[in-house]
C-alpha positions in Angstrom: 7.6 -4.6 76.0 8.2 -7.6 73.7 11.9 -8.0 72.8 12.9 -10.1 69.8 15.4 -12.9 70.3 18.6 -12.9 68.3 17.2 -15.7 66.2 14.1 -13.7 65.3 16.3 -10.7 64.5 18.3 -12.9 62.1 15.1 -14.1 60.5 14.0 -10.6 59.9 16.9 -10.3 57.4 14.6 -12.3 55.0 12.7 -9.1 54.5 15.7 -7.6 52.7 15.1 -9.9 49.8 12.3 -9.4 47.2 11.6 -13.1 46.8 11.2 -14.1 50.5 7.9 -12.6 51.7 7.6 -15.0 54.6 10.8 -15.4 56.6 9.8 -18.9 57.7 9.0 -20.1 54.2 12.0 -22.5 54.5 11.1 -23.8 58.0 10.8 -27.6 57.9 7.5 -27.5 59.8 4.8 -25.1 60.9 4.9 -26.6 64.5 5.9 -23.8 66.9 8.4 -26.0 68.8 10.2 -26.9 65.6 10.3 -23.2 64.6 11.7 -22.3 68.0 14.4 -25.0 67.7 15.2 -23.8 64.2 15.7 -20.2 65.4 17.9 -21.5 68.3 20.1 -23.3 65.8 20.2 -20.3 63.5 21.3 -18.2 66.4 24.0 -20.7 67.4 25.4 -20.8 63.9 25.7 -17.0 63.8 27.3 -16.8 67.2 29.7 -19.6 66.3 30.7 -17.9 63.1 31.3 -14.6 64.9 33.5 -16.3 67.4 35.5 -18.2 64.7 36.1 -15.0 62.7 37.1 -13.1 65.9 39.4 -15.8 67.1 41.2 -16.0 63.7 41.6 -12.2 63.5 42.2 -11.5 67.2 43.5 -14.3 69.4 45.6 -16.0 66.6 46.4 -12.9 64.7 45.5 -14.6 61.4 43.9 -12.3 58.9 41.0 -14.0 57.0 40.6 -12.5 53.6 37.2 -11.7 52.3 36.8 -14.9 50.3 37.8 -17.1 53.3 35.2 -15.3 55.4 32.5 -16.0 52.8 33.5 -19.6 52.5 33.5 -20.1 56.2 30.0 -18.6 56.6 28.7 -20.7 53.7 30.1 -23.9 55.0 28.3 -23.5 58.3 25.1 -22.7 56.5 25.5 -25.7 54.3 26.0 -28.0 57.3 23.1 -26.4 59.1 20.8 -27.1 56.1 22.1 -30.6 56.0 21.2 -31.1 59.6 17.6 -30.0 58.8 17.1 -32.5 55.9 15.9 -36.1 56.3 18.3 -37.2 53.6 21.5 -35.9 55.1 23.4 -39.0 54.1 23.2 -38.1 50.4 24.8 -34.7 51.1 27.7 -36.1 53.3 31.3 -35.4 52.3 31.9 -39.0 51.2 29.0 -38.9 48.6 30.2 -38.7 45.0 28.1 -35.6 44.3 29.1 -33.7 47.5 31.6 -31.3 45.9 29.2 -30.5 43.0 26.2 -29.9 45.3 28.4 -27.8 47.7 29.6 -25.6 44.8 26.1 -25.3 43.3 24.8 -24.2 46.6 27.4 -21.4 46.9 26.8 -20.3 43.4 23.0 -20.2 43.8 23.3 -18.4 47.1 25.3 -15.6 45.6 23.3 -15.4 42.4 20.0 -15.2 44.3 21.5 -12.8 46.8 22.6 -10.3 44.1 19.4 -10.6 42.2 17.0 -10.2 45.1 18.7 -8.1 47.7 17.5 -4.6 48.5 21.1 -3.5 49.2 21.8 -3.0 45.5 20.3 -0.5 43.1 17.2 -1.3 41.1 15.2 0.9 38.7 11.7 1.1 37.4 10.6 -0.4 34.1 10.0 3.2 32.9 13.5 4.2 33.7 14.8 1.0 32.2 13.0 1.6 28.9 14.3 5.1 28.8 17.9 3.9 29.3 18.0 0.8 27.1 15.5 1.3 24.3 16.9 1.2 20.8 15.0 4.5 20.2 17.7 6.2 22.3 15.3 8.4 24.2 18.2 9.2 26.6 20.6 10.5 24.0 20.5 14.1 23.1 20.5 14.6 19.4 19.0 11.2 18.7 15.7 12.6 17.3 13.8 10.7 20.0 15.4 12.4 23.0 13.3 13.9 25.8 14.1 14.8 29.4 13.0 12.0 31.6 12.6 14.2 34.6 10.2 16.7 33.0 6.8 15.6 34.0 3.6 16.4 32.3 4.9 17.2 28.8 3.5 15.3 25.9 5.1 14.5 22.6 5.2 11.9 19.9 8.4 10.5 21.4 6.7 10.1 24.8 3.7 8.3 23.2 6.0 5.8 21.5 8.0 5.5 24.7 4.9 4.6 26.8 3.9 2.1 24.2 7.3 0.3 24.6 7.1 0.5 28.4 3.6 -1.0 28.4 4.7 -3.8 26.1 7.7 -4.6 28.3 5.6 -4.7 31.4 3.1 -7.0 29.8 5.8 -9.4 28.6 7.4 -9.5 32.1 4.0 -10.1 33.7 3.4 -13.0 31.3 6.8 -14.5 32.0 6.4 -14.4 35.7 3.0 -15.9 35.4 4.3 -18.8 33.3 6.9 -19.5 36.0 4.3 -19.5 38.6 6.0 -16.6 40.4 4.4 -13.5 41.9 6.0 -10.1 41.4 6.8 -8.8 44.8 9.0 -5.8 43.9 7.6 -2.3 43.9 7.5 -0.4 40.6 10.6 1.7 41.4 12.6 -1.5 42.1 11.2 -3.6 39.2 14.5 -4.1 37.4 17.5 -5.3 39.5 20.9 -4.2 38.4 21.8 -7.8 37.7 19.0 -8.1 35.1 19.5 -4.9 33.1 21.9 -6.3 30.5 19.9 -9.5 30.1 16.6 -7.7 29.7 18.1 -5.2 27.2 17.7 -8.1 24.8 14.0 -7.6 24.9 14.3 -4.5 22.8 16.3 -6.5 20.3 13.3 -8.8 20.0 10.6 -6.1 20.1 12.2 -3.6 17.7 14.0 -3.7 14.3 15.9 -0.4 14.5 19.5 -1.6 14.3 20.2 -4.9 12.4 23.5 -5.3 14.3 21.7 -5.7 17.6 18.2 -6.8 16.7 16.8 -10.3 16.2 16.5 -11.2 12.6 13.2 -12.6 11.3 14.3 -16.2 11.8 15.5 -15.6 15.4 12.3 -13.7 16.2 10.1 -16.4 14.9 12.1 -19.1 16.8 11.9 -17.1 20.1 8.2 -16.6 19.6 7.6 -20.3 19.0 9.6 -21.3 22.1 7.9 -18.7 24.2 4.4 -19.9 23.2 5.2 -23.6 23.0 3.6 -24.6 26.3 0.7 -22.2 26.3 -2.5 -23.8 27.6 -0.8 -27.2 28.6 -1.4 -26.9 32.3 -4.8 -25.4 31.9 -5.9 -28.4 29.8 -4.3 -31.0 32.1 -6.0 -29.4 35.1 -9.3 -28.7 33.5 -12.5 -30.5 34.9 -12.6 -34.2 34.3 -15.9 -34.2 32.5 -17.1 -36.2 29.5 -15.0 -34.0 27.2 -11.8 -34.3 29.1 -10.1 -36.9 27.0 -11.1 -35.1 23.8 -9.5 -31.9 25.1 -6.3 -33.8 26.0 -6.1 -35.3 22.5 -6.7 -32.0 20.8 -4.2 -30.1 22.9 -1.5 -32.8 22.6 -1.8 -32.9 18.8 -1.6 -29.1 18.8 1.5 -29.2 21.0 3.3 -31.8 18.9 2.6 -29.8 15.7 4.1 -26.6 17.4 7.1 -28.4 18.7 8.0 -30.0 15.4 8.0 -26.5 13.8 10.8 -25.3 16.0 14.0 -25.7 13.9 17.0 -27.0 15.8 19.3 -25.0 13.6 17.4 -21.8 14.2 17.3 -22.6 18.0 21.2 -22.8 18.0 21.5 -19.6 16.0 19.2 -17.9 18.6 21.3 -19.2 21.5 24.6 -18.0 19.9 23.1 -14.6 19.4 22.0 -14.3 23.1 25.3 -15.7 24.4 27.2 -13.1 22.4 25.1 -10.4 23.9 25.6 -11.7 27.5 29.3 -11.8 27.0 29.4 -8.1 26.6 28.7 -7.7 30.3 31.3 -9.9 32.1 30.3 -8.5 35.5 27.0 -10.5 35.6 28.1 -13.3 33.3 27.6 -16.1 35.9 24.1 -15.0 36.9 23.0 -14.4 33.3 24.4 -17.7 32.0 22.5 -19.5 34.8 19.2 -17.8 33.9 19.8 -18.5 30.2 20.4 -22.2 30.8 17.2 -22.4 33.0 15.2 -20.8 30.2 16.7 -22.3 26.9 18.6 -25.4 28.2 21.4 -24.8 25.7 24.0 -27.2 27.2 21.4 -29.7 28.1 19.8 -29.8 24.6 23.1 -30.0 22.7 24.4 -32.7 25.0 21.2 -34.8 24.9 20.7 -34.4 21.1 24.2 -35.9 20.8 23.4 -38.7 23.2 20.2 -39.7 21.4 21.9 -39.5 18.0 24.5 -42.0 19.2 21.9 -44.6 20.3 22.0 -47.9 18.5 18.3 -48.8 19.1 15.0 -47.5 20.5 15.5 -49.1 23.9 18.6 -47.0 24.5 16.7 -43.8 23.5 13.9 -44.7 26.0 16.5 -45.0 28.8 18.0 -41.6 28.1 14.6 -39.9 27.7 13.3 -41.6 30.9 16.4 -40.5 32.9 16.0 -37.0 31.5 12.5 -36.7 32.8 13.5 -38.2 36.2 16.3 -35.6 36.6 13.7 -32.9 35.9 14.7 -29.2 36.1 18.2 -29.6 37.4 20.3 -27.5 35.0 23.8 -28.2 36.3 25.7 -30.4 33.7 28.0 -32.2 36.1 25.2 -33.2 38.4 23.0 -34.2 35.5 25.8 -36.3 34.0 26.3 -38.1 37.3 22.6 -38.9 37.7 22.5 -40.2 34.1 25.0 -42.9 35.2 22.5 -44.3 37.8 20.4 -47.2 36.7 17.4 -46.8 39.0 14.9 -44.2 37.8 13.3 -44.1 41.3 16.7 -43.3 42.9 17.2 -40.5 40.3 13.7 -39.1 41.0 14.3 -39.2 44.7 17.6 -37.5 44.5 16.4 -34.8 42.1 13.5 -34.0 44.3 15.5 -33.8 47.6 18.2 -31.8 45.8 15.8 -29.0 44.9 14.4 -28.9 48.4 17.9 -29.0 50.0 19.4 -26.3 47.8 16.4 -24.0 48.6 17.1 -24.5 52.3 20.8 -23.7 51.8 20.1 -20.6 49.7 17.6 -19.2 52.2 19.7 -19.8 55.3 22.9 -18.6 53.8 21.4 -15.4 52.4 20.0 -14.5 55.8 23.3 -14.9 57.6 25.3 -13.3 54.9 23.0 -10.3 55.0 23.6 -10.0 58.7 27.3 -10.2 58.3 27.2 -7.5 55.7 25.5 -5.2 58.2 28.1 -6.3 60.8 30.6 -4.8 58.4 33.0 -7.8 58.0 33.4 -7.1 54.2 33.0 -3.3 54.5 32.0 -2.0 51.0 33.6 -4.9 49.1 30.8 -7.5 49.5 29.1 -6.9 46.1 32.4 -7.1 44.2 33.3 -10.2 46.2 30.1 -12.0 45.4 30.3 -11.1 41.7 33.9 -12.3 41.4 33.0 -15.6 43.2 30.0 -16.4 41.0 32.2 -15.7 37.9 34.9 -18.0 39.2 32.3 -20.8 39.9 30.5 -20.5 36.6 32.5 -23.0 34.5 32.6 -25.4 37.5 28.8 -25.6 38.1 27.6 -24.7 34.6 29.9 -24.9 31.5 32.4 -23.1 29.3 30.2 -21.9 26.5 33.1 -21.7 24.1 33.3 -25.5 24.1 29.7 -26.0 23.0 29.2 -27.6 19.6 26.8 -25.4 17.5 27.4 -27.4 14.3 24.3 -28.6 12.5 25.8 -31.4 10.4 24.1 -34.1 12.4 21.3 -35.5 10.1 19.4 -36.9 13.2 19.6 -33.6 15.2 16.3 -32.1 14.3 14.4 -35.4 15.0 16.1 -35.9 18.4 15.5 -32.2 19.3 11.8 -32.6 18.7 11.7 -35.8 20.7 13.3 -34.0 23.7 10.7 -31.3 23.5 7.7 -33.7 23.0 8.4 -36.7 25.2 7.9 -35.1 28.7 4.6 -33.5 27.7 3.4 -36.8 26.2 4.4 -38.5 29.5 2.3 -36.0 31.5 -0.7 -36.4 29.2 -0.5 -40.2 29.5 -0.6 -40.0 33.3 -3.5 -37.7 33.2 -5.3 -40.1 31.0 -4.7 -42.9 33.6 -5.8 -40.6 36.4 -9.0 -39.9 34.4 -9.6 -43.6 34.0 -9.3 -44.2 37.7 -11.5 -41.2 38.5 -14.3 -42.3 36.1 -14.2 -45.9 37.4 -14.4 -44.7 41.0 -17.3 -42.4 40.1 -19.2 -45.2 38.3 -18.7 -47.6 41.2 -20.0 -45.0 43.7 -23.2 -44.5 41.7 -24.0 -48.2 41.5 
């Protein structure tokens, strides 16, 4: 009978996460010999860690606290991932970004672990709607109350309830689709515990029951404009390069510019303040929720870069800042973005930004697998979830920012113009390169028919 190796057993822990369907998705190559070597190294890291922890607590009588155990495991995983990357020199301890990248990796590992593990409680969208809707279906005496566990009964309340549930499901499906993500969770695990407070905001957008917790008309309009801003962009760029291609590009780009200019910077800041105030009410998941908010709305990034552009003395300075912004890409961590902004070479910035994303993905996958194994080994007993939440909270200001220091003032007369430039420039850049690609394509096509 076939017996799994320890390395394969460790890899099976990937199945305990909703976002890793293929345990080898982080393997640097599909070559079987490379996979085998990877599993061998994974096994060695695990055994080394077990020995280190046992030695400290047994032979030397030194009691490692829970945080020290976590940091020890993560450091080994970070170094293992570094060994698997071709650009290990830029993640060495003497690199100026080392500490930032190291802390970001730990923060991301724990956020992704808490969000995707099957070891924590998740609920269905139906149950979530019942618990969090402003209609208060779960509160006796609310006028909309009904017993969630009574099946088959019909009422006006239940009809309204199912309408809300269907609208929420549709919104989530669209959001995942825009991100390019598949939904792998089962219906009964659709809403992780770490997402409940954040997603409760959806009812503030969808409903106008309580003015104290609902989006006002201005915020709702702003959110809708941001949500729909990039609709159809990728479809147009990737449409067939036929005789009407350039015309479609021009039409879509003009439409996009018009939509972007209608988003008020002042209203955007008001929306961000409202969401931050909501997220603050749940300190337990503050780090995770602030990270997701920055990924979605780029609060710190936009405020900082609007100020940078407003301080420029000429157009050339603006071009440099916008070019570096595009080169840095989706990195949302302020200290790292600031460091990359100091580099002069756009090619170096692009290379680092690309390898950073790949490297952090490796770190997060490897660390989660081994951490999951050590949870089952019992090294933290029942304290692991509280430990991870406390650690992410402690790291939040280091890898992200202190939201209380953000400048939400709107007395900068250049702010609206610069905000629009930040939204528009990357899309114009993509359309320009597609125009160049089309020119090369049509020239090649014409030459081949001669």
